[in-house]
TIROMAR-382658 format. One record per atom (N, C-alpha, C): residue in one letter; x, y negated, z negated. Coordinates in steps of 0.05 Angstrom, whole numbers, plus 5000, padded with zeros to 4 digits. Layout:
TIROMAR-382658
AXYZ/...
This chain:
TIROMAR-382658
M881265248496/M878765108486/M879564908465/T878464658467/T879164458448/T877764498422/A879164468400/A877864508374/A875964288368/P873764348352/P871764148347/P872763938328/V871763698331/V872463478313/V870363478291/S871263508266/S869463508244/S869263248230/S871063068234/S870862798224/S872062608245/A871562348242/A872162168264/A875162178271/G875662258295/G878362258305/G880162478295/S879262658279/S880962878268/S879963138279/R881763328280/R881063598289/R881163788265/D878863868256/D878764058234/D880663968211/G880563708205/G882263608184/G885063558192/G885863598218/G888563558227/G889063268234/P891263208247/P891962928253/P890062818275/A889762548274/A888062418294/A889362438321/L887762408342/L888862398369/L890862168372/S892862208389/S894861998394/S893461768408/R894661528405/R893561288417/R893361318447/G895461428460/G895361468489/G893161648497/R892661868482/R890562048490/R887761928486/R887461768465/R884961628460/R884261448484/W886161298493/W885561108515/W885361258542/A886761468545/A886361628569/A883561758570/A882661848546/A879961958544/A877861738550/T878461498540/T876661278546/T876461218576/G878761248590/G878761218619/G876961418632/A876961668623/A875261878634/A872361808629/L871661718605/L868961638599/L868061398616/A869861208620/A869260968636/A868761048665/T870161238676/T869761318704/T866961428708/S866061598690/S863361708692/S861261488688/L861761308670/L859861088665/L859660918690/L861860868704/L861860708728/L860060828749/V860161098752/V858561228772/V855561208765/V854861268740/V852061258732/V850960978735/A852460778727/A851560498729/A851160418758/M853060498775/M852760438804/M850260568815/D849660808806/D847360958817/D844760818811/M844660648790/M842260508783/M841560298803/T843560188818/T843059968836/T843660018865/V845260228871/V846060268898/V843660338916/L841660468905/L839360548922/L837860298933/N838060068920/N836659828930/N837659758958/I840159808964/I841259748990/I840659979010/A840760229000/A840360459017/A837460509024/L835560389009/L832760459012/L831660409040/P832260179053/P831060139080/P831960349100/A834460429100/A835460639118/A834160909112/L833960969086/L832761219077/L829861229086/A828361009082/A825560999090/A825161019120/A826960899135/A826760899164/A827161189175/E828861339162/E829461619172/E827361819162/L826661799136/L824862009125/L821961939126/R821361679130/R818561579132/R816861679109/P817561629085/P815961719062/P813361559061/T811261669048/T808861509043/T809461299021/S807661119017/S808060908997/S808361028969/V806861238964/V807061368937/V809761508935/Q810561648956/Q813161788955/Q815461588952/L815261358966/L817361158963/L817561048935/L815261018922/L815160918895/L816561128876/W816061388881/W817261588864/W820261608869/I821161568894/I824061568900/I825461348884/V824161118882/V825360888867/V825160938837/D822861038827/D822261038798/D823161288783/V823361518797/V823661768782/V826261778766/Y828361658777/Y830961658763/Y830661518736/S829561278735/S829361138710/S827361268691/L825261388702/L823261518685/L824561758671/V825961928686/V827262158673/V829462078654/L830961878662/L833161778645/L832061678619/A830061498620/A828961388596/A827761598578/G826361798590/G825061998574/G826962188560/L829362228571/L831162438561/L833462318544/L833762058542/L835961938527/L836062038499/V833762028485/V833662108457/V834062408454/P832562588468/P833062868465/P835962958472/C837162828493/C839862908501/C841862818480/A841462588468/A843362498447/A843162688423/A840662768416/A840362958393/A841563228400/L841263308425/L842463568434/L845563548431/A846663328439/A849663298438/A850563308409/D849163188390/D849863198362/D849963488352/R848263658362/R847963928352/R849664128368/W849564108394/W850864308412/W853764238417/G854463978415/G857163888420/G857063668441/R858363438434/R858263208452/R859963248477/R862263368474/R863963428497/R862463618516/R861263828505/R859864028521/R857563898536/T855963738522/T853763598534/T854663418557/L856763268551/L857863078571/L858763228596/L860263438593/L861263588616/L858963718632/L856863808618/L854563918632/L853163688647/G852963458636/G851863228650/G853463158675/Y856163168673/Y857863128697/Y857163328719/G856963588710/G856363788730/G853663748744/L851663678728/L848963628739/L848963388759/F850363178751/F850462938767/F851862998794/A854163128793/A855563198817/A853963398834/G852763598822/G851263798837/G848863678850/A847463498836/A845063368848/A845963198872/S848163058870/S849162888892/S849863058916/L850963288912/L851663468934/L849263578948/L846863578935/L844463688947/L843163488967/V844163238968/V842863038985/V842763109014/P844963209026/P844763279055/P842563479061/A841863649042/A839763849047/A836963729043/A836763479032/A834163349027/A833363209052/D831863349070/D831163229095/D828263129095/A827063099071/A824362989068/A824262859041/A822162689038/A821962529013/A821862698988/P820362928987/P820363088962/P823163178953/G824863248972/G827563328965/G829163098953/V828862858963/V830262628952/V829162568924/I826562598920/I825362558893/I826562758873/A826863008882/A827963208864/A830963148857/V832463058877/V835262978873/V835462748853/R833762548856/R833762318838/R832962408810/A831162598807/A830362688780/A832762838767/L834162998782/L836563138771/L838662948764/L839062738779/L840962528772/L840162388746/G837562358742/G836662248717/G837262418693/V837062688696/V837762868675/V840662848668/G842362858689/G845262828685/G845962568672/G844762348681/G845262088669/G844462068640/A842262198633/A841462198605/A843362348587/M844762548598/M846762688582/M849362528580/I849962368600/I852462218601/I852361958585/L850361798589/L850461518578/L850661508548/P848761618532/P849061588503/P851461738492/T852261948506/T854562108496/T857161968499/T857461798520/T859961648522/T860261458499/L858061338490/L858161158467/L858861308441/S857561538436/S858061678411/S860961798412/M861961868435/M864761968437/M866661748430/I866261498439/I867961278432/I867861228402/R865461258390/R865161218361/R866861428346/V867061668357/V868661888344/V871661858350/L872361778374/L875161768382/L876661548367/F875361328362/F876761088351/F875861048322/T877661098303/T877061058275/T877660778266/D879560648280/D880260368273/D878160178284/P876860018267/P874659848277/P875459648299/A877859528297/A878759338317/A879259478344/E880559718343/E881059868367/E878459968380/R876560048362/R873960128372/R872459898386/A872659658375/A871359428388/A872559378415/T875159408418/T876459368444/T875459588464/A875359838454/A874460048472/A871560008481/L869859908463/L867059858470/L866859608489/G868859428486/G868959208506/G869559308534/V871359498535/V871959628561/V869459768571/W868059908553/W865560048561/W863559858572/A863159628559/A861259438568/A862059318595/A864659268598/A865659148623/A865259338646/V865759598642/V865359798663/V862359828670/S860659818649/S857859838654/S856859618672/G857659368665/G856759138681/G857959148709/L860459238711/L861759248737/L860359448755/G859559678743/G858159878759/G855559788770/A853959648752/A851359558761/A851559348783/A853559168781/A853958958801/A855259068826/A856959268823/A858359378846/A856659558863/G854359658852/G852659838867/G851759718894/P850659478894/P849859368920/P852159328939/L854559248929/L856859208946/L857759468958/A857959678941/A858759938951/A856760048971/G854160008965/G852060098983/G852159959010/G852559689009/G852759539034/G855159629051/F857459679039/F859759779054/F859260049066/L858160229050/L857760509060/L855760509082/L853660349080/L851560359101/L852360239127/Q854460069126/Q855559959151/Q857160169166/H857960389153/H859760579166/H858660869165/F856760929148/F855761199144/F852761209141/P851561449144/P848661469138/P847961419109/W845461389103/W844561319076/W845461529055/Q845861779064/Q846661989044/Q849361919031/A850961759044/A853561689032/A853261539005/A850961399002/A850561258976/A850361448953/F849561698958/F849461908938/F852062068936/L853262128959/L855562298960/L858062158948/V858061898948/V860361758936/V860661818906/N858461918894/N858661988865/N860562228861/V860762408880/V861962668875/V864962648868/P866662508884/P869462508877/P870062368850/L868562158844/L868962018819/L868162188795/I865862318797/I864962488775/I866962728772/L867962838794/L869863058791/L872462968777/V873262718782/V875562608767/V874962598737/A872562498731/A871762478703/A871562758690/L870562958706/L870263228696/L872963358689/V874863328707/V877563448703/V878863308679/A878663038678/A879862888656/A878562958630/G875862988630/G874463058606/G875263328595/L875563518613/L876463788604/L879263778591/A880963608601/A883763598591/A884063418566/L882363218564/L882863008544/L880962988521/L878363058526/L876362998506/L876263218485/P876263148459/P875863348438/P872863418435/E872263648424/E869563708418/E868763568392/S866163488391/S865263338368/S862263408364/R861463458339/R858663508334/R858163438304/V855663388298/V854963338270/V855163588254/A856363578230/A856863818214/A854263948206/E852263788196/E849763898187/E847463738199/P846763778224/P844863618238/P841963668231/G841363888218/G838563958212/G837364108236/R834764178232/R833364338252/R832764158276/W832764288300/W831864148324/W828864108323/D827863868325/D825063808324/D823863798352/A822864028361/A821864048388/A819563858393/R817763838373/R815363668377/R816263368380/A818163288364/A819163008367/A820462968394/A821963168404/A823163148431/A821063108452/V818963268451/V816763238471/V815362968469/L814962878444/L813662608440/L815462388451/A818062408447/A819962198457/A819862198487/L819962438499/L819962458529/L817362348540/A815062428529/A812462338540/A812162038535/G812761948511/G812361668504/G814061478522/M816661538525/M818361368541/M817661378571/V816961608581/V816161628610/V813661458614/L811661488597/L809161338600/L809661038597/L811360958578/L811860678573/L813260558598/V815360678607/V816860578630/V815060568655/W813460778659/W811660788683/W809660558680/A808460518657/A806460308653/A807660038659/V810059978648/V811259718653/V811859678682/K812859878696/K813359858724/K810759808739/R808559948731/R805959908745/R804859628740/F805259518716/F804359248710/F805859048727/G808359108735/G809858928751/G809058918780/E807359098789/E806459098817/E804258888821/G803558848846/G801658638852/G799058648837/N797758888837/N795158928824/N795459068797/G797959098788/G798459248763/G796959158739/P796758888733/P795458798709/P792558888707/T791258948730/T788459028729/T788059328733/A790259478735/A790059758741/A789459918716/P787160068715/P786460218691/P788460428684/E789760548705/E791760758698/E794160648683/A794860398689/A797160268675/A796460228645/W793960138640/W793160108612/W792860378598/A791960578612/A791760848600/A794460958593/A796460918611/A799161008606/A800360858582/L799860598581/L800860438558/L799660528532/A797060588532/A795860688508/A796960968500/G797361138520/G798561398514/G801461368503/A802961188514/A805661138505/A805561038476/G803660858469/G803460758442/G802860988422/V801061168429/V800361388412/V802761578408/A804061648431/A806361838429/A808661728414/L809361468419/L811661358406/L811161288377/T808661218370/T808061178342/T808261438327/W807161648338/W807261918326/W810161998323/F811761958344/F814662018343/F816061868320/A815461608318/A816761448297/A816061538269/L813461598265/L812561688239/L813861958232/R814062128253/R815262398248/R818262368240/C819662188254/C822462148248/C822862018221/L821161818214/L821461688188/L820661868165/G819062078170/G818262258149/G819962498145/R822162518160/R823962748158/R826662668147/A827862848132/A830662798123/A832662838145/D831963008165/D833763068187/D832362988214/P831862728219/P830262658242/P831762698268/L830262728290/L831462748316/L832862488323/L831662258315/L832861988320/L832761838293/E834961728285/E835061588259/E834161298262/L831561258259/L830360988263/L830960808239/R831960918217/R832560758194/R834960578199/L836360618221/L838460438229/L837560158233/F834960128240/F833859858244/F833659698218/G834059838196/G834059698170/G836659538166/R838659578184/R841159438182/R841159208202/R841358968192/R840958728209/R843058708232/P845658778227/P847458768250/P846658958272/F845759198265/F844859388285/F842559268301/T840559158288/T838159048301/T838958818319/A840858648309/A841758418325/A843058518351/G844658728349/G845958838373/G843858948393/I841859088383/I839759208400/I838258978415/V837458778400/V835958548412/V837658418433/A840158368428/A841958248447/A842258418472/A842558678468/A842858858491/A840358868509/L838058878496/L835558888511/L835158618527/G835558398513/G835158138526/G837058078548/T839558138544/T841558088564/T841158258589/T840458508585/T839958688608/T837458598623/F835458508608/F832958398619/F833658178640/S835157988631/S835757758648/S837557828672/M839557998667/M841458058689/M840058218711/V838658428704/V837458598724/V835158458739/G833458308724/G831358158736/G832357948755/A834457798747/A835557588763/A836957698788/M838457918785/M839858038808/M837858148829/L835658258820/L833558348839/L832658118856/L831957898844/L830857668859/L832957538876/L835457508864/L837557368879/L838557538903/A838557798900/A839257968923/A837357928946/Q834757908940/Q832857848961/Q833157578973/W833657378956/W834057098966/W836457088984/L838657218976/L841157198993/L840657329020/Q839257549022/Q838857689047/Q836657569064/L834457499052/L832057419067/L831657119069/A832656969050/A832356679052/A834956549061/D837256649052/D839856529060/D841056669084/G839956899093/G840857029117/G843257199115/A844057279091/A846457449088/A845857739096/S847857879107/S847658159112/S847758309085/P847058569084/P847258719059/P850058709048/M852058739065/M854858729055/M855558459044/A854758239059/A855357969050/A853857909024/A851358009022/A849857958997/A851258098973/G852358348978/G853758478957/G856258328948/V857658208967/V860058048960/V859257808944/R857057678952/R856157438938/R855057488910/L854357738905/L853457808878/L855857878860/L858257888871/L860557968855/L861157788831/P860457518831/P861057358807/P859757468782/V857557608784/V856357738761/V858357948749/A859458108766/A861358318757/A863958198747/T865158018762/T867757908754/T867557748728/A865457588726/A865157428701/A864457618678/G862857828683/G862058018662/G864458168652/V866158268670/V868558408662/V870358238644/A870857988654/A872657808639/A871457748611/A868857688610/A867557618585/A867457858566/S867058098577/S866958338560/S869658388546/L871858338561/L874458388550/L875258168530/L874257928535/L874957698517/L873157688492/A870757818494/A868857788472/A869857898445/P871058138443/P872058228417/P874058038403/P876157948417/P877957758404/P876557498397/L874757408414/L873257158407/L871557198382/A870357438380/A868757498356/A870457498331/R872957598333/R874757598310/R875457308302/L875557128322/L876256848317/L873956688308/L871656718322/L869256548316/L867156688299/G867256948298/G865157098284/G863257228304/A862357468297/A860657618316/A858057468322/R856957328302/R854357198307/R854556988329/A856656828329/A856956618349/A857156738377/V858756948380/V859157068406/V856657218415/L855457368397/L853157538404/L850757358412/A850257148397/A848056968404/A848756788428/G851356738431/G852256568453/G851856698480/G851956968481/G851657098507/G848957048520/P846657108506/P844057048517/P843656748523/A844956578507/A844756288512/A846056208538/V848456328543/V849856278569/V848256388592/T847156628589/T845556738610/T843056568615/G841756468594/G839556288597/G840256038612/T842655938607/T843655698621/T843955748650/G844955988657/G845156058686/G842456068699/L840456178686/L837756188697/L836555898699/L837255738680/L836255458680/L837455298704/V839955368711/V841255238734/V839555288759/L838555528762/L836755588785/L834255428784/A833155398760/A830455278758/A830654968761/L832754848752/L832754548750/L834554418771/K835754568789/K837454448809/K835854258827/P836454008829/P834953828846/P835353888875/G833353848891/G833553888920/G833454188927/P834054258952/P833854538960/P835954708946/L835254958942/L837055148929/L839155218949/D841755218941/D843955278959/D845755488948/L847555588964/L849355808956/L851155728933/P852455488932/P854055428909/P852555438882/T850055348883/T848355358858/T847855648850/V847255808870/V846756098864/V849256228852/L851556168864/L854056288854/L854656198826/T854155938820/T854555838793/T852755988773/A850156018781/A848356158764/A849156448759/L850056578780/L850956858778/L853356878759/T855156688761/T857556688743/T856756668714/L854856478708/L853956448681/L852456688671/I850756808688/I849257048680/I851257268674/G853257308691/G855257508686/G856857458660/A857657208656/A859157138631/A857457198606/G854857158608/G853157208585/G853057498577/T853557678597/T853457968590/T855858058574/G857857878571/G860157948554/G859358008525/S857157888517/S856257938489/S855458228484/L854958378506/L854358658503/L856558818489/A859058728494/A861358858481/A861258828451/V860558588442/V860358538413/V857858678402/G855658668417/G853258808409/G853659098405/S855059228425/S855659508423/S857359568399/A859359398394/A861059438370/A859459428344/L857659238342/L856059208318/L854159458316/I853059538338/I851159768337/I852660018328/M854960078340/M856360328334/M857760318307/S858760078299/S860060058272/S857960068250/S855459998255/S853360008235/S852360288229/A853160478247/A852260758244/A854560928235/P854161098215/P856261288208/P856561498230/E858761648230/E859361828252/E857062028257/E855862128236/E853762328240/E851262208253/Q851061938254/Q848761808267/Q849561678293/A851961738303/A852961618327/A851161678351/G850061928352/G848361998374/G845761828374/S844661788350/S842261618348/S842861338357/A845161228348/A845860958355/A846260928385/G847661128397/G848161118426/G845561138441/A843661308432/A841161338446/A839461088444/L839460958421/L837860718418/L839060488434/E841760468435/E842960268452/E842360308481/E842660548491/E842060598519/E839060558525/T837360628506/T834460578510/T833960288513/S835360118497/S834959828499/S835859728526/Y837959838537/Y838859758564/Y836759838585/E835760078582/E833760178602/E831160018601/L830159968576/L827759808574/L828159528583/G830559418576/G831159138585/G831059118615/A832259318629/A832259308658/A829459328670/V827859518659/V825159548669/V823459298663/L823659188639/L822158948633/L823058708649/G825658688654/G826658468671/G825458468699/V825458708711/V824258728738/V821258678737/A819858788717/A816958758715/A816158468709/V817358348689/V816458078680/V817357868700/L819957858706/L820857648725/L819857698753/G819657958760/G818458028787/G815557948789/T814057988767/T811257918767/T810857618769/V812457468754/V812257178755/V812957078783/A815157178794/A815957098821/A813857178841/G812657418839/G810657508858/G808157338858/Q807257268834/Q804857098831/Q805256828844/V807556698838/V808156438849/V808456448879/Y809856658889/Y810356688918/Y807656718932/R805856888922/R803356928936/R801656668935/A801656528913/A800156278912/A801156068931/R803856048933/R805055848952/R804655928981/L804956188987/L804756269015/L801956259026/T799956289008/T797156279017/T796556009030/D797855799020/D797355529031/D799155459054/A800955649063/A802755589085/A801355549111/P801655329125/P800355289151/P800855499171/A803355609171/A804055809192/A802556069188/L801256119164/L799756359159/L796956339169/H796056109174/H793256069184/H792856209211/G790656339213/G789956479238/G791356759241/T792756839220/T794057109221/T791957319215/P791957549229/P790057769222/P790257839193/P787957899180/P787957949151/P789958149141/E790258379156/E792058579147/E794958489148/L795658329168/L798358219170/L798857999149/A796757839144/A796957629123/A797457759096/A796057979091/A796458119065/A799258229063/Q800358339085/Q803058439086/Q805058209080/A804657979093/A806457759088/A806357659060/A803957669047/A803657569020/A804757769000/E805258019008/E806158218989/E809058168981/S810758089000/S813558048994/S814857879015/L817257769009/L818657609028/L819557779052/G820358029046/G821058209068/G818758269086/G816358299075/G813958329091/G813358089108/A813757859098/A813257609113/A815157579136/V817757649131/V819757629153/V818957829175/G818058069167/G817258269188/G814858169204/V812858049191/V810557939205/V811357709223/A813157539213/A814057309229/A815457409255/D817157619252/D818457729276/D816457849295/R814457989284/R812458129301/R810757929316/L810057699303/L808357499316/L809857279329/A812557299328/A814257089339/A813556819327/R813456809300/R812856559286/R815156499267/P817256369277/P819556319259/P818756129236/R816755959240/R815955769219/R814755929195/L813556159200/L812456319179/L814756429161/A816956519174/A819256609159/A820356389142/D820556149153/D821655919139/D819955839115/Q817355839119/Q815455769098/Q815355989076/A815656239084/A815756449065/A818256429048/A820556359061/A823056329046/A822756099026/A821455879034/A821055659016/A819255738992/A817255898998/A815455988976/A816956168957/F818656338968/F820256528951/F822256368934/T823456158946/T825355998931/T823955868907/E821555758912/E820055638890/E819355858869/A818656098878/A818156308859/A820656378843/L822956388856/L825456448842/L826056228821/R825555978827/R825955768808/R824155798783/T821655868788/T819755908766/T820556138748/A821256368761/A822156598746/A824756528730/G826456368742/G828856278728/G828256118703/L826255948705/L825355788681/L824255968659/V822456148667/V821356338648/V823556508635/G825356608651/G827556768641/G829356618622/A829856358629/A831556198612/A830356148584/L827756098584/L826356048558/L826456308541/L826056538554/L826156788539/L828956838529/M830956778544/M833756828535/M834456638512/F833556398512/F834056218489/F832656318464/A830256438468/A828856558445/A830456798434/V831556958453/V833257188445/V835657098429/A836956888440/A839356778426/A838756688398/A836456558394/A835656458368/A835156698349/T833756908360/T833157148344/T835757288335/V837557318354/V840157448348/V841757288327/F841757028330/F843156858311/F842056888283/A839356908281/A838156948255/A838657218243/L838957428259/L839357698249/L842257768243/A844057668260/A846857748257/A848157618233/P849857768219/P851157648195/P853157438203/G853357228186/G855157008192/G858057088191/R859557018213/R862357048216/R863457328212/R861657528211/R862657808210/R864057878236/S866258008234/S867758098258/S866258328271/A866458328298/A865158548313/A866558808307/S868958798298/S870459048293/S869759168266/G867859048252/G866959168227/G867358988204/
């Protein structure tokens, strides 16, 4: 049994872990992070095959898509607090076991409720893994410069996993049933589990205070309601849905109560006073904004590549790779650039570069083409490199005993950014698409129910066009979606430039990301 770490990098006051063991442990953490990040996007490719075989209702399909992020968002804070008290290594290994076990249950899930249950269990495992990997890096690396490099690797792997999900899904679905998109998790997680048992030291907060069960329930309820409300607002009739407004109101009450409870305790479940540190807040804003743009843009561009440009799922995954390759390179270059130019320049520069990529989509003269899309994807990916600097600022701004809170808040910003990106950019694109397609000549004379299906999404329009043998409808729907993509790109670019300005104002001048 590994002895507990009572101070950063030391074992009960003994010598720090060797450099080789620290980096080997980081490799184990990165492997699990890669799996969880892939799982967030791989379902997008597997969903059509899953739906065709299981034939879920529209409500069940919605839960298959949403339950993972709902559970994950709701449990990030409680799981991070649990890890601080029970042991970070212990919590991480339990998360590995849950993630692998849930993935192995997929072959037995022969109906939609079973898949929903599997996705919920994956969310529980992911909530144990994600913030704990960050707090473990904070504990393993006492040297600020080395920690910044490790967090750069963490950010690179996170971006790689999110971008590689569609590619891995496309490859698997060309050779195997949809269950393979889940089963691929198992060997990778088992590698992380074995490596974690051998390499990771135990770490916990020496005097964490009492477990605040009421705050844990409030965090769970508030985040689930908030994420569900934002997702509901992003649907076609979401802005007018009373249940979405009721959920948002409930989230406001629960999260306000949670914040007041945390601020009023000497031993809070989540240390919200970290937001009083400007470098920490700058990192959180950058993380939320960058994730917002990347996830929202990839959702729309994946549809454009497959349904407007005619790429297969596998080819679309390959064409999305510039996001991953540019993101990995930028994440590894960001810490040394921050030491050279200052953290503020690099941290604010990331959202600005991402905004430029979105602006390329919006302002390209003439028809949108593949080289323009690949250029935009490269810039969007390069902009995510600032996440490495943001993570370094977030974790270095928190003392070791608050590493769990810092990790939970960072992961929550990623989750909220992803949900908001899909909701906001998806809503903008949906509104423009429906307005443009309503005037399409090829839609005239279409039965009302089919016209409504075509106006719901580009995929729906392509299906109606095939059913009615109207290729012009598919062409006009693709043109309407392209215009919607351009408009969403413009909105996203303006928001990213605002994020860049906010981060520049908050981040300290020329401070190194390594501390």
